[in-house]
ZAMARGU-4260 file (C-alpha; in steps of 0.2 Angstrom, whole numbers, plus 5000, padded with zeros to 4 digits):
<rodrens>
0) 5182/4871/4936 | 5165/4876/4928 | 5156/4888/4939 | 5136/4893/4936 | 5128/4908/4948
5) 5109/4915/4944 | 5113/4932/4937 | 5106/4941/4951 | 5119/4931/4964 | 5129/4945/4967
10) 5114/4959/4970 | 5113/4950/4987 | 5117/4961/5003 | 5117/4953/5020 | 5105/4963/5033
15) 5118/4959/5048 | 5111/4965/5063 | 5094/4972/5057 | 5090/4953/5050 | 5071/4950/5057
20) 5077/4930/5056 | 5094/4926/5060 | 5102/4913/5052 | 5112/4908/5068 | 5097/4902/5078
25) 5086/4887/5076 | 5097/4876/5066 | 5114/4867/5071 | 5128/4873/5063 | 5139/4861/5056
30) 5157/4865/5058 | 5170/4857/5042 | 5185/4848/5047 | 5198/4862/5044 | 5189/4874/5055
35) 5187/4860/5069 | 5206/4857/5069 | 5209/4876/5070 | 5197/4880/5085 | 5205/4865/5094
40) 5221/4875/5093 | 5214/4890/5098 | 5222/4898/5113 | 5216/4912/5125 | 5200/4918/5130
45) 5192/4916/5113 | 5200/4898/5113 | 5193/4895/5131 | 5176/4900/5124 | 5177/4889/5108
50) 5182/4874/5119 | 5166/4876/5128 | 5155/4881/5115 | 5157/4866/5101 | 5150/4849/5104
55) 5166/4840/5099 | 5156/4824/5097 | 5145/4830/5084 | 5155/4845/5076 | 5143/4858/5079
60) 5141/4873/5089 | 5132/4873/5104 | 5115/4881/5105 | 5108/4890/5119 | 5088/4893/5119
65) 5090/4888/5100 | 5103/4901/5098 | 5122/4898/5092 | 5133/4900/5107 | 5142/4914/5100
70) 5126/4924/5093 | 5127/4940/5105 | 5112/4951/5109 | 5113/4962/5093 | 5112/4948/5082
75) 5130/4949/5076 | 5143/4935/5079 | 5155/4936/5093 | 5167/4923/5085 | 5168/4935/5068
80) 5169/4951/5080 | 5183/4944/5090 | 5193/4934/5079 | 5190/4941/5061 | 5180/4933/5046
85) 5195/4920/5044 | 5188/4912/5061 | 5171/4907/5054 | 5168/4889/5050 | 5164/4885/5029
90) 5146/4884/5033 | 5144/4902/5042 | 5156/4909/5028 | 5146/4902/5013 | 5128/4905/5019
95) 5116/4909/5011 | 5125/4904/4996 | 5122/4886/4992 | 5133/4874/4982 | 5128/4860/4971
100) 5144/4849/4968 | 5146/4839/4951 | 5161/4830/4943 | 5171/4847/4936 | 5156/4859/4940
105) 5149/4868/4954 | 5133/4877/4954 | 5130/4891/4967 | 5113/4900/4971 | 5108/4908/4985
110) 5096/4899/4998 | 5078/4905/5000 | 5079/4901/5018 | 5087/4919/5020 | 5075/4933/5020
115) 5086/4944/5011 | 5091/4932/4996 | 5071/4927/4996 | 5069/4947/4993 | 5083/4945/4980
120) 5078/4930/4971 | 5058/4934/4971 | 5061/4953/4967 | 5068/4949/4951 | 5057/4953/4936
125) 5066/4948/4923 | 5069/4930/4917 | 5085/4923/4927 | 5100/4922/4916 | 5113/4909/4922
130) 5132/4915/4921 | 5146/4902/4918 | 5166/4904/4921 | 5180/4892/4922 | 5192/4894/4936
135) 5208/4886/4941 | 5200/4877/4957 | 5204/4859/4964 | 5193/4846/4958 | 5185/4831/4967
140) 5186/4814/4960 | 5167/4808/4960 | 5168/4788/4960 | 5156/4783/4949 | 5149/4798/4942
145) 5137/4794/4928 | 5142/4808/4916 | 5130/4802/4901 | 5116/4804/4913 | 5122/4820/4919
150) 5121/4826/4902 | 5104/4822/4900 | 5098/4830/4916 | 5106/4846/4912 | 5099/4845/4894
155) 5081/4843/4901 | 5084/4856/4913 | 5088/4870/4901 | 5074/4865/4892 | 5063/4865/4908
160) 5069/4881/4911 | 5066/4888/4894 | 5048/4882/4896 | 5046/4889/4914 | 5053/4907/4907
165) 5041/4907/4890 | 5029/4921/4897 | 5018/4919/4883 | 5011/4905/4892 | 5000/4903/4908
170) 5012/4900/4922 | 5001/4885/4928 | 5003/4876/4912 | 5022/4880/4911 | 5025/4871/4928
175) 5014/4856/4922 | 5023/4856/4905 | 5041/4856/4913 | 5034/4842/4926 | 5026/4832/4911
180) 5045/4833/4902 | 5053/4827/4920 | 5039/4813/4920 | 5046/4806/4904 | 5063/4809/4906
185) 5062/4797/4923 | 5054/4784/4912 | 5070/4784/4900 | 5081/4783/4914 | 5070/4769/4924
190) 5071/4759/4907 | 5090/4762/4903 | 5087/4772/4888 | 5094/4787/4890 | 5099/4787/4872
195) 5080/4793/4868 | 5080/4808/4878 | 5087/4819/4866 | 5072/4814/4854 | 5060/4818/4868
200) 5067/4837/4871 | 5066/4839/4851 | 5047/4835/4854 | 5042/4846/4869 | 5056/4861/4862
205) 5045/4860/4844 | 5033/4875/4840 | 5016/4871/4844 | 5021/4858/4858 | 5016/4871/4873
210) 4999/4875/4864 | 4996/4856/4862 | 5000/4852/4879 | 4988/4867/4885 | 4974/4858/4876
215) 4979/4840/4882 | 4978/4845/4901 | 4964/4859/4900 | 4952/4845/4903 | 4962/4837/4920
220) 4956/4852/4930 | 4949/4848/4948 | 4933/4853/4954 | 4933/4865/4970 | 4931/4850/4983
225) 4944/4840/4975 | 4957/4853/4975 | 4953/4858/4993 | 4957/4840/4997 | 4973/4842/4986
230) 4978/4859/4996 | 4974/4851/5013 | 4984/4836/5009 | 4997/4844/5003 | 4999/4856/5021
235) 4996/4843/5031 | 5014/4835/5024 | 5021/4851/5033 | 5012/4846/5048 | 5021/4829/5049
240) 5038/4837/5049 | 5052/4842/5062 | 5049/4858/5066 | 5064/4870/5068 | 5059/4885/5073
245) 5043/4885/5087 | 5037/4901/5081 | 5035/4891/5064 | 5022/4877/5071 | 5010/4892/5077
250) 5012/4902/5061 | 5010/4886/5051 | 4995/4881/5060 | 4988/4897/5061 | 4988/4897/5041
255) 4982/4881/5038 | 4966/4885/5049 | 4964/4901/5040 | 4965/4892/5023 | 4957/4875/5026
260) 4946/4878/5044 | 4929/4882/5035 | 4928/4867/5021 | 4929/4868/5002 | 4914/4881/4998
265) 4924/4893/5009 | 4940/4890/5001 | 4934/4893/4985 | 4924/4909/4990 | 4941/4917/4996
270) 4951/4911/4983 | 4940/4919/4971 | 4940/4936/4980 | 4959/4934/4981 | 4960/4932/4962
275) 4950/4948/4960 | 4960/4955/4973 | 4978/4951/4965 | 4969/4957/4949 | 4970/4975/4955
280) 4985/4975/4962 | 4996/4973/4945 | 5012/4977/4956 | 5012/4960/4964 | 5014/4948/4951
285) 5009/4932/4957 | 5016/4923/4939 | 5034/4932/4940 | 5034/4925/4958 | 5030/4908/4954
290) 5042/4906/4938 | 5056/4911/4950 | 5050/4901/4964 | 5051/4887/4950 | 5067/4892/4944
295) 5076/4892/4961 | 5071/4873/4963 | 5075/4867/4948 | 5093/4875/4946 | 5096/4869/4965
300) 5088/4852/4965 | 5085/4844/4947 | 5102/4840/4944 | 5105/4831/4960 | 5097/4815/4953
305) 5113/4809/4944 | 5116/4805/4963 | 5099/4795/4966 | 5091/4794/4948 | 5076/4805/4955
310) 5072/4817/4941 | 5052/4816/4942 | 5052/4818/4961 | 5066/4832/4962 | 5053/4842/4949
315) 5039/4836/4959 | 5048/4843/4974 | 5049/4862/4963 | 5031/4861/4959 | 5025/4857/4978
320) 5035/4869/4985 | 5031/4882/4974 | 5012/4879/4976 | 5013/4877/4994 | 5021/4894/4995
325) 5008/4901/4985 | 4995/4893/4999 | 5005/4901/5013 | 5004/4919/5005 | 4985/4915/5002
330) 4983/4912/5020 | 4992/4926/5025 | 4981/4936/5014 | 4966/4931/5024 | 4974/4933/5041
335) 4982/4950/5036 | 4962/4958/5033 | 4964/4952/5015 | 4979/4961/5012 | 4996/4954/5005
340) 5014/4964/5003 | 5029/4957/4992 | 5038/4956/5009 | 5023/4944/5016 | 5026/4934/5001
345) 5044/4934/5003 | 5043/4929/5021 | 5031/4915/5017 | 5044/4908/5005 | 5057/4910/5017
350) 5048/4902/5031 | 5045/4887/5020 | 5062/4885/5014 | 5070/4887/5033 | 5059/4873/5038
355) 5059/4861/5023 | 5077/4863/5014 | 5088/4866/5032 | 5082/4848/5037 | 5088/4833/5029
360) 5074/4823/5039 | 5060/4835/5032 | 5068/4836/5013 | 5068/4816/5013 | 5052/4814/5021
365) 5044/4825/5008 | 5053/4817/4994 | 5046/4801/4999 | 5029/4807/5001 | 5030/4816/4983
370) 5034/4796/4976 | 5017/4791/4980 | 5007/4791/4964 | 4991/4791/4970 | 4993/4809/4980
375) 5007/4816/4969 | 5005/4808/4951 | 5004/4820/4936 | 4987/4819/4935 | 4985/4824/4953
380) 4995/4839/4952 | 4988/4844/4935 | 4971/4845/4943 | 4976/4855/4958 | 4986/4867/4950
385) 4974/4870/4934 | 4959/4872/4945 | 4964/4888/4951 | 4959/4895/4936 | 4942/4886/4934
</rodrens>
């Protein structure tokens, strides 16, 4: 089995009881079959508590006040304290580690939904490297796994990562070039012409390709009114999602009012002020944060297209997530007296991820919305992203 991790993976250290947003609250914690079997056989006081704290028909821990039944007042897990780490289910043992499974491959990342993981991901100043190692491990059989499609996805992802990490280019152009690449890969997938992908990658990887792409997209920028409309529409998608944390609903509404309540002219004026403010705070590297977000989303989700064929939509998911997190951070700057810290940006990213990535309903809703070519086509993305430099 080939395992792949980002190079910052082992920098993560759990904050335990000092975490400001415990992972044991807000989400239903699914219990794997092996752990359920063990919990059914447990005896004594802990066994009695387990039997009363699990919704057996659904295979999840009960919640009280949207908190796991085993989460104590100190923010620690009673199940681990009383039974040891071996009593934790697979979900609790792994989190915030996220595993994507392919035939003969496991890709493991940190989840942005954990505040400490978000700080680790966004605090990485250097381009992310991916470490690969072969290990003896039981392999699952994937029925009808399309290995040829998978190789084209990994090859195009490798090139997209190289584009995103080319710091000689403006970060917005890098994002759009990666999106354009996925768009062109998607056309080959739909047409059943995967054999053309290699030539496509050669074209995108040629010297001078980035400069040509930048010239071609320069005229696509939206004016302030259209960009405001695009931002308003993107934020509205969040309002239509299932709410996992009640505090998020109020925070989302507060930020959306700050960003959009004054209309296009007000938004543009504040955005220009924000750009100037960021210019005198070089320690807050907006472009590095955007790069690390794009790399995170791309590594985590793009190759999942081997199962649903939606490579372009998954790249749009990365661009949408990055841009909306940027807007949420901009909103925080407005709400905090025009001030923003690294911790604020990491928290905006963690809040977005917590609500979107940890609800299948929310992820599916977003993926479906992103397939609308009118609101989320290549030109619409290009216009709304590029116009921030207009």
